[in-house]
C-alpha positions in Angstrom: -155.0 -42.1 38.8 -158.3 -42.7 39.3 -159.0 -44.9 36.4 -157.5 -47.9 38.4 -157.8 -49.4 41.9 -156.1 -51.9 43.4 -157.9 -55.4 43.3 -155.8 -57.3 45.9 -152.5 -58.9 46.5 -152.0 -61.8 44.1 -149.6 -64.6 45.6 -147.3 -65.9 42.9 -147.1 -69.6 43.2 -143.6 -71.0 43.4 -144.9 -74.3 42.2 -144.6 -72.9 38.7 -140.9 -71.7 38.7 -138.2 -73.9 37.4 -135.6 -71.9 37.9 -131.6 -71.9 38.6 -131.4 -70.6 42.1 -130.4 -72.5 45.1 -133.1 -73.2 47.8 -131.8 -70.7 50.2 -131.5 -68.2 47.9 -135.4 -69.4 46.1 -136.4 -68.6 49.7 -135.2 -65.1 49.6 -136.1 -64.3 46.2 -139.6 -65.6 46.9 -140.4 -62.7 49.5 -140.5 -60.3 46.8 -142.4 -62.7 44.2 -145.1 -63.3 46.7 -145.7 -59.9 48.2 -145.3 -58.0 45.5 -147.9 -58.9 42.5 -150.6 -56.7 42.8 -153.7 -56.6 40.2 -154.9 -53.2 39.1 -158.3 -53.0 37.9 -158.5 -50.9 34.2 -161.6 -48.6 33.8 -164.3 -49.9 31.7 -163.7 -46.9 29.4 -160.2 -48.1 28.8 -160.8 -51.7 27.1 -163.6 -52.5 24.1 -163.2 -56.2 24.6 -166.5 -57.8 25.2 -168.1 -60.7 27.0 -169.2 -62.3 23.9 -165.5 -62.0 22.3 -164.3 -63.7 25.2 -166.7 -66.7 24.7 -165.9 -66.9 21.4 -162.3 -67.3 22.0 -163.4 -69.9 24.6 -165.4 -72.1 22.0 -162.4 -71.7 19.5 -160.4 -73.3 22.0 -162.8 -75.6 23.4 -164.9 -76.5 20.5 -168.3 -78.0 21.6 -167.3 -78.4 25.2 -169.3 -75.9 26.9 -172.3 -75.8 24.9 -174.4 -76.3 27.9 -173.5 -72.6 29.0 -175.4 -70.0 27.7 -174.2 -66.8 27.4 -176.2 -65.4 30.2 -174.4 -67.8 32.0 -171.2 -66.3 32.0 -169.9 -63.4 33.9 -167.0 -61.3 32.8 -164.7 -59.9 35.6 -162.9 -56.3 35.6 -160.3 -56.1 33.2 -156.6 -55.6 34.9 -153.0 -55.7 34.7 -150.5 -56.3 37.3 -147.7 -54.0 38.6 -144.8 -56.1 37.3 -146.7 -56.9 33.7 -148.8 -54.0 31.9 -150.6 -56.8 29.5 -154.1 -56.6 30.1 -155.9 -59.7 31.5 -159.7 -60.5 31.1 -161.5 -62.6 33.4 -164.7 -65.2 32.3 -166.3 -67.4 34.5 -169.7 -69.6 34.9 -171.2 -71.5 37.6 -174.1 -74.1 36.8 -175.9 -76.8 39.0 -176.7 -80.4 36.5 -178.2 -82.9 37.9 -177.7 -81.4 41.5 -174.0 -81.1 40.8 -172.0 -77.8 40.6 -170.1 -77.5 37.7 -168.1 -74.3 37.4 -165.3 -73.0 35.1 -162.8 -69.8 35.3 -160.5 -68.8 32.5 -158.2 -65.7 32.0 -157.2 -64.4 28.5 -154.6 -61.8 28.0 -153.5 -59.2 25.6 -154.7 -58.1 22.3 -155.1 -62.0 20.7 -156.7 -63.1 23.8 -154.1 -65.9 24.5 -155.4 -68.5 27.4 -153.2 -68.0 30.4 -155.3 -70.0 33.0 -158.5 -72.1 33.3 -160.1 -74.4 35.7 -162.7 -76.4 34.9 -164.8 -78.4 37.4 -167.3 -80.9 35.4 -170.5 -82.4 36.8 -169.5 -86.3 36.4 -166.0 -87.1 37.9 -166.9 -90.4 39.1 -165.0 -91.9 36.2 -161.6 -90.2 37.5 -161.7 -92.0 40.8 -160.0 -95.6 41.3 -160.0 -97.5 39.4 -158.7 -95.1 36.9 -160.3 -95.1 33.2 -156.9 -93.6 31.8 -153.5 -94.2 33.0 -150.6 -91.7 33.3 -149.2 -92.5 29.8 -152.4 -92.0 28.5 -153.2 -88.9 30.4 -149.9 -87.4 28.8 -151.0 -88.0 25.2 -154.3 -86.1 26.3 -152.1 -83.4 27.6 -149.8 -83.3 24.6 -152.7 -82.9 22.0 -154.3 -80.1 24.1 -151.0 -78.3 24.4 -150.7 -78.5 20.5 -153.8 -76.4 20.2 -152.4 -73.5 21.9 -150.7 -70.9 19.9 -146.9 -70.5 20.3 -146.5 -74.2 21.9 -144.5 -75.9 19.3 -141.2 -75.6 21.0 -142.5 -76.9 24.4 -141.0 -79.4 26.0 -142.2 -82.0 28.9 -140.1 -82.1 31.6 -139.6 -85.8 32.5 -137.9 -84.8 35.8 -139.3 -84.5 39.0 -138.2 -80.8 40.2 -140.3 -80.5 43.1 -140.3 -82.9 46.0 -142.1 -83.1 49.8 -138.2 -83.3 51.1 -139.7 -86.0 53.3 -143.2 -85.5 54.0 -145.8 -87.4 52.6 -149.6 -86.2 52.2 -152.7 -87.9 51.8 -155.6 -86.6 50.1 -159.7 -87.4 50.1 -160.1 -90.4 48.2 -163.4 -89.1 46.9 -161.5 -86.6 45.2 -160.7 -87.2 41.1 -157.0 -88.8 40.6 -155.0 -85.9 38.8 -152.1 -86.1 36.4 -150.1 -82.8 36.3 -147.6 -82.2 33.5 -145.0 -79.5 33.1 -143.9 -78.2 29.8 -140.8 -75.7 29.3 -140.5 -73.3 26.5 -137.4 -74.2 24.9 -135.0 -72.4 22.3 -133.0 -74.7 20.2 -134.1 -77.4 22.6 -132.7 -75.8 25.7 -135.2 -74.8 28.2 -136.0 -71.4 29.6 -135.6 -71.5 33.0 -138.6 -69.8 35.3 -141.0 -70.3 32.8 -143.6 -73.0 32.2 -146.9 -74.3 31.3 -148.6 -76.8 33.3 -151.6 -78.8 32.5 -153.7 -81.2 34.5 -155.5 -83.8 33.4 -158.2 -85.9 35.2 -158.0 -89.9 35.4 -161.3 -90.0 33.3 -159.4 -88.1 30.4 -160.5 -84.5 30.9 -158.0 -81.4 30.7 -159.1 -79.5 33.7 -156.8 -76.7 34.2 -153.8 -75.3 32.6 -151.5 -72.2 33.8 -149.0 -70.3 31.5 -146.3 -68.5 33.0 -144.2 -67.7 29.9 -143.2 -64.6 27.9 -143.2 -63.6 24.7 -139.9 -64.0 23.1 -140.4 -62.3 19.6 -138.1 -59.5 20.7 -135.7 -61.8 22.4 -131.6 -62.8 21.6 -130.3 -65.8 22.6 -126.7 -67.0 23.1 -125.7 -69.5 20.3 -125.8 -73.1 21.6 -122.9 -74.0 19.5 -120.6 -71.9 21.1 -120.9 -73.6 24.5 -117.9 -74.8 26.4 -118.0 -78.6 27.0 -120.0 -79.8 29.8 -117.3 -81.7 31.1 -115.2 -78.6 31.6 -117.9 -76.6 33.5 -118.6 -79.8 35.6 -115.0 -79.6 36.6 -114.9 -76.0 37.2 -118.2 -76.6 39.6 -116.5 -79.5 41.3 -113.2 -77.4 42.0 -115.2 -74.7 43.6 -117.8 -76.9 45.5 -118.6 -76.0 49.2 -121.3 -77.4 51.0 -122.8 -75.5 54.2 -124.4 -76.9 57.1 -127.8 -75.4 57.9 -131.3 -75.9 59.6 -134.3 -76.3 57.1 -137.7 -75.8 58.7 -140.3 -77.9 57.2 -144.0 -77.6 57.9 -145.5 -81.5 58.6 -149.2 -81.1 57.3 -149.9 -84.5 59.3 -149.3 -83.1 62.5 -149.6 -79.2 62.2 -145.9 -79.0 63.5 -143.0 -77.2 62.3 -140.0 -79.3 62.5 -136.2 -78.9 61.9 -133.9 -80.9 59.9 -130.1 -80.4 60.0 -129.1 -80.5 56.3 -125.7 -80.0 54.1 -126.6 -77.7 51.1 -125.0 -76.9 48.2 -123.1 -73.4 47.4 -125.7 -70.9 47.9 -123.4 -68.2 46.5 -123.5 -69.1 42.9 -126.1 -70.5 40.8 -124.7 -71.8 38.0 -121.9 -71.0 35.3 -122.3 -69.2 31.9 -122.0 -71.6 29.0 -120.1 -69.7 26.7 -117.4 -67.7 29.1 -117.4 -69.6 32.3 -118.2 -66.8 34.6 -120.4 -67.5 37.7 -124.1 -66.9 37.8 -125.4 -65.4 40.7 -128.8 -63.8 41.8 -127.5 -60.3 40.7 -126.2 -61.3 37.4 -122.7 -62.8 36.1 -119.1 -62.4 37.7 -115.6 -63.5 36.7 -114.4 -64.0 40.7 -116.0 -67.4 42.3 -118.4 -65.6 44.6 -117.6 -66.3 48.3 -120.0 -67.2 51.0 -120.8 -64.7 53.8 -120.5 -65.4 57.4 -123.1 -65.3 60.2 -123.1 -62.0 61.8 -125.7 -61.4 64.5 -128.1 -58.0 64.3 -127.5 -57.8 68.0 -125.1 -59.6 70.3 -127.8 -59.6 73.2 -131.6 -59.2 73.6 -132.8 -55.7 72.9 -136.2 -54.5 74.8 -139.6 -55.2 73.2 -140.8 -52.1 71.5 -143.6 -51.7 73.5 -144.9 -54.6 75.9 -148.4 -55.8 76.2 -150.0 -53.3 73.8 -153.8 -52.5 73.7 -156.2 -52.3 70.9 -156.1 -48.4 71.1 -152.5 -48.2 71.3 -152.4 -50.3 68.0 -154.9 -48.2 66.7 -152.5 -45.1 67.2 -149.5 -47.0 65.9 -151.6 -47.5 62.6 -152.8 -44.0 62.5 -148.9 -43.1 62.4 -147.2 -45.5 60.8 -149.5 -45.3 57.8 -150.4 -41.9 57.5 -149.9 -40.2 53.8 -149.0 -36.4 53.7 -151.7 -35.7 50.9 -155.0 -33.6 51.5 -156.5 -36.3 48.4 -155.9 -39.1 50.3 -157.7 -40.0 53.6 -156.5 -43.2 55.7 -159.2 -45.2 57.5 -158.4 -47.9 60.3 -161.4 -50.2 59.3 -160.7 -52.9 62.2 -158.3 -54.4 64.4 -158.8 -58.3 65.0 -157.0 -60.5 67.7 -155.6 -63.8 66.7 -153.5 -66.4 67.7 -150.8 -67.4 65.4 -149.2 -70.9 65.1 -146.8 -70.1 68.0 -149.2 -69.3 70.2 -148.6 -65.9 70.3 -151.5 -63.1 70.1 -151.6 -61.1 67.0 -153.2 -57.9 66.1 -154.4 -57.8 62.7 -154.7 -54.4 61.5 -157.3 -53.6 58.4 -157.1 -50.3 56.8 -157.9 -48.5 53.8 -156.5 -45.3 51.7 -159.7 -43.8 50.4 -158.9 -41.5 47.0 -161.9 -39.7 45.1 -162.9 -42.6 43.1 -160.8 -45.4 44.4 -159.8 -47.1 47.5 -156.7 -49.1 48.6 -156.7 -51.7 51.3 -154.5 -54.2 53.1 -153.5 -55.2 56.4 -150.2 -55.4 59.0 -149.6 -57.6 61.9 -148.5 -56.3 65.3 -147.4 -59.0 68.3 -149.6 -58.0 71.2 -146.9 -59.0 73.6 -143.8 -56.8 72.3 -146.0 -54.2 70.4 -143.6 -55.2 67.1 -144.3 -55.0 63.5 -144.5 -58.9 62.2 -146.0 -58.4 58.7 -146.6 -55.4 56.5 -146.7 -54.2 52.8 -146.3 -50.6 51.8 -149.3 -50.0 49.3 -148.8 -46.5 49.3 -146.6 -46.5 46.5 -149.5 -48.0 44.3 -151.1 -44.6 44.2 -148.8 -42.1 45.1 -146.6 -40.9 42.5 -143.1 -41.1 42.9 -139.8 -39.9 40.9 -139.1 -42.8 38.2 -135.8 -41.2 37.7 -134.5 -41.2 41.2 -131.0 -43.1 41.5 -131.6 -45.8 44.3 -129.4 -45.6 47.1 -126.4 -47.8 47.5 -126.9 -51.5 48.7 -125.0 -50.9 51.8 -126.9 -47.6 52.3 -130.2 -49.6 52.1 -129.0 -52.3 54.5 -128.1 -49.6 57.1 -131.8 -48.4 56.7 -133.2 -51.9 56.9 -131.3 -52.7 59.9 -132.5 -49.3 61.7 -135.9 -50.0 60.6 -135.8 -53.6 62.5 -134.5 -51.8 65.3 -137.5 -49.4 65.6 -140.3 -51.5 64.8 -138.9 -55.2 65.9 -136.0 -55.1 68.2 -136.7 -58.2 70.6 -136.0 -60.5 67.7 -132.5 -59.2 66.4 -130.4 -61.1 68.6 -131.6 -64.2 66.8 -131.0 -63.2 63.3 -127.9 -62.3 61.4 -127.0 -60.2 58.7 -127.6 -61.2 54.9 -125.5 -64.0 53.8 -127.3 -64.4 50.5 -127.2 -61.9 47.7 -129.3 -59.1 48.0 -132.0 -58.7 45.3 -132.3 -55.5 44.0 -135.4 -55.3 41.7 -135.4 -52.8 38.9 -138.8 -52.9 38.0 -140.2 -52.1 41.5 -136.9 -50.2 42.5 -136.8 -51.8 45.6 -134.3 -53.9 47.5 -135.1 -57.4 49.3 -132.8 -58.2 52.2 -133.4 -61.6 53.9 -131.9 -61.3 57.5 -131.7 -65.5 58.2 -132.5 -67.0 62.0 -129.5 -68.4 63.5 -129.8 -71.5 65.6 -126.6 -73.3 67.5 -124.5 -70.6 65.4 -126.0 -72.0 61.9 -128.5 -70.2 59.6 -132.0 -71.5 59.5 -133.8 -72.0 55.7 -137.0 -71.5 56.0 -137.0 -68.7 58.9 -135.8 -65.3 58.2 -136.9 -61.5 58.4 -137.2 -60.1 55.3 -137.3 -56.5 54.7 -138.0 -54.4 51.4 -136.2 -51.0 51.2 -137.5 -48.7 48.2 -135.0 -46.8 46.1 -135.4 -43.5 48.3 -134.5 -45.7 51.2 -137.9 -46.0 52.8 -139.4 -49.1 54.5 -141.8 -51.1 51.7 -142.0 -54.4 53.5 -141.5 -56.4 56.6 -142.4 -59.8 57.4 -141.0 -61.9 60.3 -140.6 -65.7 60.2 -140.0 -67.3 63.3 -141.6 -71.0 63.7 -141.9 -72.5 67.4 -139.5 -75.7 67.4 -138.7 -77.2 70.3 -136.1 -79.8 69.0 -133.2 -78.5 67.0 -131.1 -81.5 65.9 -127.5 -81.3 67.6 -124.9 -80.0 65.3 -122.4 -82.4 66.6 -124.7 -85.2 65.2 -123.9 -83.9 61.6 -121.6 -86.2 59.6 -118.1 -84.5 58.6 -118.4 -81.6 55.9 -116.1 -83.7 53.6 -118.1 -86.8 53.5 -121.1 -84.4 52.7 -118.8 -83.0 49.8 -117.9 -86.4 48.5 -121.6 -87.0 48.2 -122.9 -83.9 46.6 -119.8 -84.4 44.0 -121.0 -87.7 43.2 -124.3 -86.6 42.6 -123.2 -83.4 40.8 -124.8 -83.0 36.9 -125.3 -80.0 35.0 -128.6 -78.9 33.2 -128.4 -76.5 30.2 -130.9 -73.7 30.6 -131.5 -70.4 29.0 -131.7 -67.8 31.9 -133.0 -63.9 31.2 -131.4 -61.2 33.3 -132.7 -58.5 35.0 -130.6 -56.3 33.6 -130.5 -53.4 30.8 -131.1 -55.8 28.0 -134.5 -57.5 29.2 -134.5 -59.7 26.2 -131.7 -61.5 26.1 -131.3 -65.0 27.3 -127.8 -66.1 28.5 -126.9 -70.0 28.2 -126.3 -71.4 31.7 -125.2 -74.6 33.0 -127.3 -74.9 36.3 -125.8 -77.4 39.1 -128.5 -80.6 39.8 -127.9 -82.5 42.7 -128.9 -86.3 42.3 -131.3 -85.4 39.5 -132.8 -82.3 41.3 -132.1 -78.5 41.0 -133.4 -78.0 44.8 -131.7 -80.7 46.7 -129.9 -81.2 50.3 -128.3 -84.0 52.4 -129.6 -84.8 55.7 -126.6 -84.2 57.6 -127.3 -87.1 60.2 -128.0 -89.7 57.7 -125.9 -88.6 54.9 -128.8 -89.1 52.6 -130.4 -87.2 49.8 -133.5 -85.3 50.9 -134.7 -86.2 47.3 -133.6 -89.5 46.2 -133.8 -90.6 42.6 -134.1 -93.7 43.8 -137.3 -93.1 45.5 -138.8 -92.5 42.2 -138.3 -96.2 41.2 -141.2 -98.9 41.2 -141.7 -99.7 44.9 -142.6 -103.0 46.2 -146.3 -104.0 45.9 -148.9 -105.8 48.2 -149.7 -108.9 46.6 -153.4 -110.1 47.5 -156.0 -112.3 45.2 -158.8 -110.2 45.9 -157.7 -106.7 47.4 -154.5 -106.2 45.5 -155.4 -102.9 43.4 -157.0 -101.5 46.7 -154.1 -101.9 49.0 -151.5 -100.7 46.3 -153.9 -97.6 45.7 -154.0 -96.6 49.6 -150.6 -97.4 49.9 -149.7 -95.1 46.7 -152.0 -92.3 48.2 -150.3 -92.7 51.6 -153.3 -93.7 53.4 -152.2 -97.0 54.3 -148.7 -97.2 55.9 -146.7 -100.5 55.3 -142.9 -100.5 55.9 -142.6 -103.8 54.1 -145.3 -104.2 51.3 -143.6 -107.2 49.6 -143.9 -109.2 52.7 -147.3 -107.7 54.0 -149.8 -110.1 55.1 -153.4 -107.9 54.1 -155.6 -111.0 55.7 -154.4 -109.9 59.2 -157.3 -108.5 61.4 -156.8 -104.6 62.0 -157.4 -102.9 65.1 -159.6 -100.1 65.7 -156.8 -97.3 66.0 -155.3 -98.5 62.8 -158.7 -98.8 60.8 -159.7 -95.4 61.9 -156.3 -93.9 61.0 -156.8 -95.4 57.4 -160.8 -94.1 57.1 -159.9 -90.7 58.5 -156.7 -90.3 56.0 -158.9 -91.5 53.3 -161.4 -88.7 53.7 -158.9 -85.7 54.5 -155.6 -84.4 53.7 -154.1 -85.5 57.0 -153.8 -82.5 58.6 -155.6 -82.3 62.0 -155.3 -79.0 63.8 -155.7 -80.2 67.6 -152.6 -79.0 69.1 -150.6 -77.4 70.6 -152.0 -74.5 69.3 -154.8 -75.6 66.9 -158.5 -75.6 67.3 -158.7 -78.3 69.8 -156.3 -77.2 72.4 -158.7 -78.1 75.3 -160.3 -81.0 73.7 -159.8 -84.6 74.7 -162.9 -87.0 74.0 -161.4 -89.8 75.7 -159.4 -90.5 78.8 -157.0 -92.9 77.5 -156.2 -90.5 74.3 -154.3 -87.6 75.1 -152.3 -84.8 73.3 -149.1 -87.2 73.7 -150.9 -90.2 72.2 -149.7 -91.0 68.5 -153.3 -91.1 67.4 -154.7 -87.9 69.3 -155.1 -85.9 66.1 -156.7 -88.9 64.0 -158.9 -89.5 67.1 -160.3 -86.1 67.7 -160.6 -85.8 64.1 -163.3 -88.8 63.8 -164.9 -87.5 66.6 -165.4 -84.0 65.1 -166.6 -86.3 61.8 -168.9 -88.2 64.0 -167.2 -91.3 63.0 -167.1 -92.3 66.8 -168.6 -90.5 69.8 -166.8 -89.6 73.0 -166.4 -91.9 75.9 -164.4 -93.1 78.8 -161.9 -95.3 76.6 -161.3 -96.0 73.0 -160.2 -99.3 72.3 -157.1 -98.8 70.1 -155.8 -102.1 70.3 -159.2 -104.1 69.9 -159.8 -105.7 66.7 -162.3 -104.1 64.5 -165.6 -106.0 63.8 -167.6 -106.1 60.8 -170.6 -104.5 62.2 -168.5 -101.6 64.0 -167.0 -100.9 60.4 -170.7 -100.8 59.3 -171.6 -98.4 62.0 -168.8 -96.3 60.9 -169.3 -96.3 57.1 -172.9 -95.3 57.5 -172.0 -92.4 60.1 -169.5 -91.2 57.8 -172.2 -90.8 54.9 -174.8 -89.1 57.5 -177.2 -92.0 57.6 -177.3 -92.6 61.1 -180.8 -91.4 61.5 -182.0 -93.9 58.9 -180.1 -96.5 60.5 -181.2 -96.3 64.0 -184.8 -97.2 62.5 -183.9 -100.9 62.5 -187.2 -102.3 63.0 -187.8 -101.3 58.9 -185.0 -103.1 57.4 -185.0 -107.2 56.3 -181.7 -108.5 56.4 -181.3 -111.5 53.9 -178.4 -113.0 55.8 -178.5 -116.8 56.7 -177.3 -115.1 60.2 -179.4 -112.3 60.5 -181.0 -113.9 63.5 -177.7 -113.5 65.2 -177.1 -109.9 64.4 -178.0 -107.3 67.4 -180.8 -105.3 66.8 -178.7 -101.8 67.5 -176.5 -102.8 64.5 -179.2 -104.0 62.2 -180.0 -100.6 60.0 -176.1 -99.9 60.0 -175.6 -103.4 58.2 -178.8 -103.3 56.3 -177.5 -100.0 54.7 -173.8 -100.7 54.5 -174.9 -104.0 52.5 -177.3 -102.4 50.2 -175.0 -99.5 49.1 -172.1 -102.4 48.6 -169.6 -101.1 51.3 -169.4 -104.6 52.9 -169.9 -108.0 50.9 -171.2 -110.8 52.6 -169.4 -114.0 53.3 -171.4 -117.0 51.7 -174.8 -115.6 52.5 -173.5 -114.6 55.9 -172.9 -111.3 57.4 -170.6 -112.5 60.0 -171.3 -109.4 62.2 -168.7 -110.1 65.0 -166.1 -111.2 62.6 -162.8 -109.4 62.4 -162.2 -107.1 59.5 -159.1 -107.6 57.7 -156.6 -105.0 56.2 -157.9 -106.4 52.7 -161.7 -105.8 53.7 -161.1 -102.4 55.0 -159.1 -101.7 51.9 -162.1 -102.6 49.5 -164.7 -100.7 51.8 -162.4 -97.5 51.6 -162.2 -97.2 48.2 -166.0 -98.1 47.7 -167.0 -95.5 50.6 -165.4 -92.9 48.3 -167.0 -93.7 45.2 -170.3 -93.2 47.4 -169.3 -89.9 48.6 -168.5 -89.0 45.2 -171.9 -89.7 43.8 -173.6 -88.4 46.9 -172.4 -84.9 46.2 -169.7 -84.8 43.9 -166.6 -85.5 46.1 -166.5 -82.5 48.4 -167.8 -84.5 51.3 -164.2 -84.4 53.2 -162.6 -82.7 55.9 -159.4 -80.5 56.3 
């Protein structure tokens, strides 16, 4: 055992999973997936792969691409495998500074053949990947396809042209100083049919460089597959699904990164009791295999009819330490538990949470993790048992029955988190039993107004011997829940689902005794998406195929490209692009919003529980003002300075824009020396001295153009002017420091 030690919990990204399970089932399934993948280090004496061999393999895949990196520049990580995959991985990385810019690369190879599983590369020069692009998406697709051909065993991979992952209504901006990237998803296929939950993702910069790849696929050398020729007619299966189609009213929690708020949507979801139909025999596909009986959905049954008393109110650090010692103890003289620290923090709900960091020390290794306790209630809100990573267990033990495991899970919740139970129901989805880890995974959904909430649940893991292996409580603070009586009739929603219903043929590998067989499954798709729902208040799809169609563009003789680029990147918000007049003067509030969004990811954590909870830089911009987050972010970025008032609705002048742009580039100290600059404009004498340095720098850097040999300092800035300056600013930032001059 001392050959290995835990490296850490690896969060498995669901973005690389295209499966045949429903959104709600997906949520419960991911509880296991996101918490369980643990990397385990392999002792150096157990592997003979050298750094030189990895570099040789890298240069074979990328001939000449990394010739600027010497062998001494490379670092080799510790060989490791995962608890759910015994294939050994080897990490190789480098980091260099070239012409003042950072260049780095990370690569992971696996198995005896050193197959490239993952890589990410940050090149030195990404200027050509900024707007205007050097390569279009269609050209980048060809580059990705050519790269795919260089990888072994990918001849049967097929590009997924469909959009399987949407933002369910939220749009995100990104720093325009970051390179434009194109992402392409490929699925391995057999007889032209994709394998579910397996894919390969390739990312290409707009300058034509392949900069990342992630491969989540398995070897099929021992696999067997259902015969496609024997599949039932799609129309027959479609009729079967339609006949048994039901819709469920749910709340769905979405996190708005623009505001930092959790928002509840009232939605109709497709059936969660089945996830497809076997293409050969017509049996229903569920999370736990196939069944001939139509799976029935379970109703809501709360864990407690009335609120229960908290475990212990207002616990202290000392009490949490004592709890940790008792809760985490190990009955072994060979293992020593050490509580490293107890840290206090505030979560998104404004609750105080204790984070307990601890280590288990063995003879030659250590295993560390943390768990969380709510200060007000003394209850455990997040826990993952790592003792089974190093404690010997009986692998032949028969797991307790599902009903017994459920009873155990509820008992543990009553012991460790009782005050939450009256707001949660017994599982209404299929319970997952993972045969590899020998654990049950239960999802107890939150109940509001009598219906289940997707995205808020208590997740509990129970090991085969009935012990608690994990516990996580999701409970978003949401003040406004849409009224249930505002929902359209269920029959109308069902009609929409039936109209948008289609089938996707996939191969699905079951978690059964025969782990090498792939079953042929017809998976329902709704309006073109595996994971889709209907907004219950509007009756419209959350992900609409019409949204992917060509959207109206903004027309302008000199700034059309820049304006449409900002529109596509969600930096510019225009309700009617076709009739938008870009020569309209922009006010300070809107201009500031466009600039800040062009420099950030559009998330400003200033309230109600963010870092700026007590901050208000202007008397007229309080937390209720729609531009509060933008304004406070701009103050933090030194674009504007706190004052009595911020003239949100006043039109922005060209001299004020020059000042903002120079401040963003951190050149304010240079601009203040206005006497050293000579302005070559015909109207230079009319420019106020305090703006002279800002105008000189902004003009010299090409951020703002003159107008017929005049600067027109007090002239109004139009949307077209601002679009051009914003795009040029992004270029200037990138040239300054490789695009990392942005704010979260």
